[in-house]
Backbone as CSV, one residue per row, in Angstrom:
resi,resn,N_x,N_y,N_z,CA_x,CA_y,CA_z,C_x,C_y,C_z
1,MET,16.528,-8.276,92.146,16.044,-9.482,92.982,15.427,-9.153,94.270
2,TRP,14.327,-10.169,94.492,13.524,-10.088,95.592,14.029,-10.233,97.008
3,THR,13.963,-10.115,97.996,14.424,-10.379,99.372,13.241,-11.168,100.133
4,PRO,13.628,-12.528,100.513,12.592,-13.241,100.930,12.052,-12.670,102.442
5,ILE,10.824,-12.862,102.861,10.246,-12.394,103.953,10.751,-13.267,105.483
6,SER,11.358,-12.752,106.221,11.568,-13.658,107.564,10.541,-14.021,108.331
7,LEU,10.675,-15.261,108.833,9.652,-15.523,109.493,8.818,-14.768,110.609
8,ILE,9.636,-13.992,111.265,9.508,-12.697,112.060,8.513,-11.727,111.203
9,GLU,8.687,-11.536,110.326,7.946,-10.575,109.607,6.566,-10.919,109.211
10,LEU,6.615,-12.380,108.921,5.834,-13.218,108.541,4.626,-13.418,109.331
11,GLU,4.993,-13.589,110.304,4.232,-13.762,111.573,3.712,-12.953,112.209
12,GLU,3.995,-11.304,111.805,3.653,-9.916,112.089,2.521,-9.922,111.193
13,TRP,2.713,-10.131,109.885,1.429,-10.025,109.010,0.436,-10.684,109.513
14,ILE,0.609,-12.124,109.815,-0.274,-12.948,109.731,-1.218,-12.525,111.243
15,SER,-0.436,-12.140,112.337,-0.985,-11.230,113.740,-1.644,-10.083,113.306
16,ARG,-1.723,-9.580,112.254,-2.264,-7.904,111.755,-3.492,-8.646,111.156
17,GLY,-3.426,-9.623,110.222,-4.642,-10.032,109.647,-5.751,-10.842,110.554
18,GLU,-5.140,-11.627,111.557,-5.868,-12.174,112.677,-6.824,-11.456,113.385
19,SER,-5.995,-10.192,113.726,-6.596,-9.396,114.411,-8.170,-8.387,113.879
20,LYS,-8.004,-8.604,112.781,-9.175,-8.094,111.677,-10.368,-9.138,111.778
21,LEU,-10.038,-10.237,112.152,-11.116,-11.602,111.946,-11.934,-11.473,113.194
22,GLU,-13.260,-12.176,112.817,-14.025,-12.230,113.928,-15.076,-13.519,113.430
23,GLY,-15.728,-13.903,114.449,-16.767,-14.743,113.970,-16.724,-16.471,112.977
24,GLU,-17.283,-16.128,112.081,-17.325,-17.581,110.922,-15.743,-17.148,110.154
25,PRO,-15.089,-16.424,109.651,-13.880,-15.843,109.007,-12.933,-16.618,109.945
26,LEU,-12.660,-16.455,111.422,-11.914,-16.673,111.998,-12.374,-18.092,112.661
27,ASN,-13.004,-18.641,112.552,-13.345,-19.637,112.815,-12.601,-20.760,111.919
28,PHE,-12.914,-20.521,110.738,-12.452,-20.784,109.245,-10.623,-20.747,109.405
29,TRP,-10.077,-19.637,109.465,-8.922,-19.366,109.865,-8.192,-20.556,110.598
30,ASN,-8.716,-20.537,111.597,-8.494,-21.510,112.723,-8.078,-22.826,112.646
31,LEU,-9.238,-23.212,111.425,-9.288,-24.719,111.216,-7.865,-24.853,110.022
32,ILE,-7.944,-23.838,109.368,-7.106,-24.300,108.345,-5.547,-23.893,108.146
33,LYS,-5.173,-22.896,109.272,-3.795,-22.406,109.576,-2.764,-23.345,110.090
34,ILE,-1.565,-23.172,109.866,-0.423,-23.936,110.175,0.816,-23.351,110.711
35,VAL,1.513,-23.622,111.286,2.297,-23.047,111.944,3.309,-22.892,110.527
36,PRO,3.969,-21.853,109.835,4.175,-21.556,108.752,5.756,-22.386,108.582
37,GLN,5.554,-22.964,107.286,6.599,-23.976,106.865,7.176,-23.333,105.387
38,LYS,8.509,-23.928,104.878,8.568,-23.407,103.913,8.600,-24.693,102.963
39,TRP,7.760,-24.261,101.835,7.410,-25.324,100.684,8.501,-24.679,99.505
40,GLN,8.290,-26.178,98.440,9.182,-25.954,97.547,7.914,-25.293,96.489
41,GLU,8.886,-24.720,95.363,7.680,-24.236,94.164,8.870,-24.178,92.873
42,LYS,8.877,-25.368,91.950,9.576,-25.355,91.325,10.046,-23.915,90.029
43,GLU,8.920,-23.018,89.892,9.065,-21.796,89.035,9.840,-20.979,89.799
44,TYR,9.184,-20.467,90.588,10.028,-19.420,91.183,10.726,-19.473,92.577
45,GLY,10.007,-20.724,93.035,10.549,-20.717,94.903,12.287,-21.115,94.815
46,LYS,12.944,-21.571,94.019,14.052,-21.828,94.077,15.292,-20.805,95.121
47,GLU,14.781,-19.445,94.560,15.990,-18.633,95.039,15.868,-18.192,96.574
48,ALA,14.884,-18.645,97.105,14.785,-18.434,98.777,14.457,-19.450,99.225
49,GLY,14.782,-20.861,98.757,14.326,-21.869,99.422,13.129,-22.284,99.588
50,GLY,11.927,-21.837,98.425,10.515,-21.871,98.684,9.823,-20.835,99.342
51,PHE,8.523,-21.082,99.371,7.795,-20.313,100.232,6.942,-20.253,101.113
52,TRP,6.545,-19.465,101.938,6.181,-19.882,103.268,4.701,-20.191,103.274
53,VAL,4.492,-21.373,103.817,2.832,-21.926,103.150,2.678,-21.768,105.266
54,VAL,1.303,-20.985,105.022,0.837,-20.345,106.004,-0.739,-21.464,106.889
55,ALA,-1.531,-21.900,105.440,-2.618,-22.563,105.909,-2.986,-23.751,104.815
56,ILE,-3.424,-24.850,105.347,-3.803,-25.834,104.033,-5.461,-26.108,104.000
57,PHE,-6.069,-26.479,103.058,-7.681,-26.864,103.004,-7.910,-27.728,102.023
58,GLY,-8.009,-28.695,101.996,-8.277,-29.475,100.831,-7.025,-30.032,100.067
59,ASN,-7.031,-29.405,98.887,-5.658,-29.593,97.907,-5.280,-28.305,97.577
60,ALA,-5.439,-27.218,98.661,-4.579,-26.311,98.428,-4.453,-25.392,99.697
61,VAL,-3.009,-24.508,99.116,-2.155,-23.889,100.654,-2.291,-22.544,100.033
62,VAL,-2.428,-21.784,101.097,-1.871,-20.174,101.504,-1.011,-20.255,101.481
63,PHE,-0.278,-19.143,100.781,1.053,-19.251,101.138,1.305,-17.736,100.829
64,TYR,2.427,-17.101,101.760,3.381,-16.001,101.530,3.909,-15.674,100.152
65,ASN,3.436,-14.777,99.000,4.251,-14.543,97.735,5.171,-13.870,97.987
66,ASP,6.409,-13.776,98.358,7.638,-12.809,98.627,7.628,-11.866,97.193
67,ILE,7.508,-12.330,95.947,7.665,-11.704,94.726,6.672,-10.785,94.805
68,GLU,5.308,-10.856,95.369,4.283,-10.121,94.683,3.721,-9.489,95.849
69,ASP,4.501,-9.820,97.251,4.388,-9.180,98.195,2.809,-9.559,98.760
70,GLY,2.081,-10.432,99.120,1.140,-11.171,99.617,0.765,-11.994,99.540
71,PHE,0.074,-12.376,99.669,-0.902,-14.219,100.197,-1.341,-14.218,98.869
72,ASN,-1.141,-15.706,98.610,-1.635,-16.509,97.632,-1.962,-17.833,97.665
73,ILE,-2.881,-18.243,96.619,-3.772,-19.868,97.232,-3.231,-20.486,96.188
74,SER,-2.424,-22.010,96.259,-2.063,-22.437,95.019,-2.484,-24.085,95.393
75,PRO,-2.656,-25.003,94.356,-2.929,-26.358,94.844,-1.668,-27.013,95.281
76,TYR,-1.640,-28.388,95.711,-0.369,-28.895,95.937,-1.233,-30.564,95.864
77,ALA,-0.283,-31.278,95.410,-0.445,-32.575,95.064,0.446,-33.467,96.396
78,ALA,1.591,-32.800,96.796,1.993,-33.574,97.502,2.518,-32.754,98.583
79,TYR,2.891,-33.532,99.765,2.787,-32.363,101.033,4.347,-31.822,100.765
80,GLY,4.701,-30.400,101.042,5.692,-30.057,100.981,6.291,-29.289,99.722
81,GLN,5.298,-29.321,98.528,5.381,-29.056,97.107,4.276,-28.476,96.675
82,ILE,4.423,-27.053,96.515,3.434,-26.401,95.599,3.545,-26.451,94.218
83,SER,2.112,-26.847,93.973,2.205,-27.320,92.564,2.279,-26.244,91.487
84,GLU,2.003,-25.380,91.337,2.117,-24.004,90.621,2.086,-22.782,91.315
85,TYR,2.593,-21.675,90.725,2.782,-20.784,91.166,1.592,-19.713,90.689
86,ALA,1.019,-19.238,91.878,-0.146,-18.138,91.450,0.094,-16.948,91.896
87,LEU,-0.352,-16.222,91.027,-0.217,-14.480,91.343,-1.653,-14.069,92.414
């Protein structure tokens, strides 16, 4: 069984990534990032109460995938619900 990432650990990951950005990538990140929120995902997200979503753009979200230990992009149709699990 995997262990979900804590909000503090997630914020450290984000901070490290942000420190490497500059120019247009940083501007884009600043436009799409949100305060991390747990969103539901029906296939794998139940065990830890969902996944941390860290950015929204269009009909997609960037979330931290605790299972694969990295960030992923997935579509969403309803706010708070990741439509499909992505690796």
